[in-house]
N, C-alpha and C positions, 0 to 999 in steps of 0.2 A: 276359488281364490286360494292362493298360497300365502301362508304366513311367513314363509322364509324370506329373510332379508338378503338383499344383494350385497356382495362384498364390494367395498369401495376402498381405493388406495388411500393411505394417509395423506393429509393435506401437505402441500409443498410449503417450504418456508416463504414467508411473506417478503415482499420487496423491501420494506424498511429494515427488516432483520438482515437481509443480505447486504444492503447498503451500509449498515452499521458494521458488519463484519469486514467489508471491504475498506471502510475508513479506518477501522482499528488496525487491520493488517498493514495498511499503507503507512500509518503513523509509526507503527512498530518497526517496520523495515527501514523507513527513512531516519528515524531516531537512532536505530542501531548503526546505520551507515554513518551518520554524522558523528556520533559520539565515539564510534570505533576509529574513524579517521582522526578525530581530535586526540584520542588517547594515544594512538600509535605515532602521531605527529609530535607529541611532547614527551614521549617515553624517556628520552635521555636527559631532558632538561628539568632540573629540580626547582629553579627559581621562578615563581609565578610572575606573570606580567612582562616577561621578556619577549623579544621579537619572535622567538620560536613559538610561543603560545599564540601570538597574534597570527602568525603565518599558518599555524595548524588550524586555527579556527576559521580563517578565510579559506583554506584549502578544503576543509570539511564542508563549509557552506557552498563552495563552488561545486564540489562533487555531488552533494545532495540536491542542489538546484538542477544540475544536468540530469540526474536520475529522475527527478520529478518531471522534467520536460519530456524525457524519454517515455515515461509511463503514460503521460497524457497523450503523446503522439501514438503510442501503441493502442490505447483505448479508442482513439479517434479512428485508427485504421481497422480495428476489430469491429467497429460499428457497421462497416459496410458488409460484413459477412452475416449479420443478423437477418432473420427473415423479415419481410416487409409487413406481413400480417401475423396476428397471433393465431395459435392453434385453437381449434374449436374445443 
């Protein structure tokens, strides 16, 4: 009998950890997109509460919602390229 141990690769990240990473990156990207659109939409207007602020907020919400729908559609389509069975 040999007392040598076999080498084993390090464990892969768990599914909840990868989900948390995906959620965190999604929120960060969408938040950056919304607030970036909001900031550049009101850049020249100094008075808060004006129509420019409202229009910038609505524009930011519209762009963020469209990107969210696009990412959901991309995730749906990527799902078809996944293998049907898990690897042994």
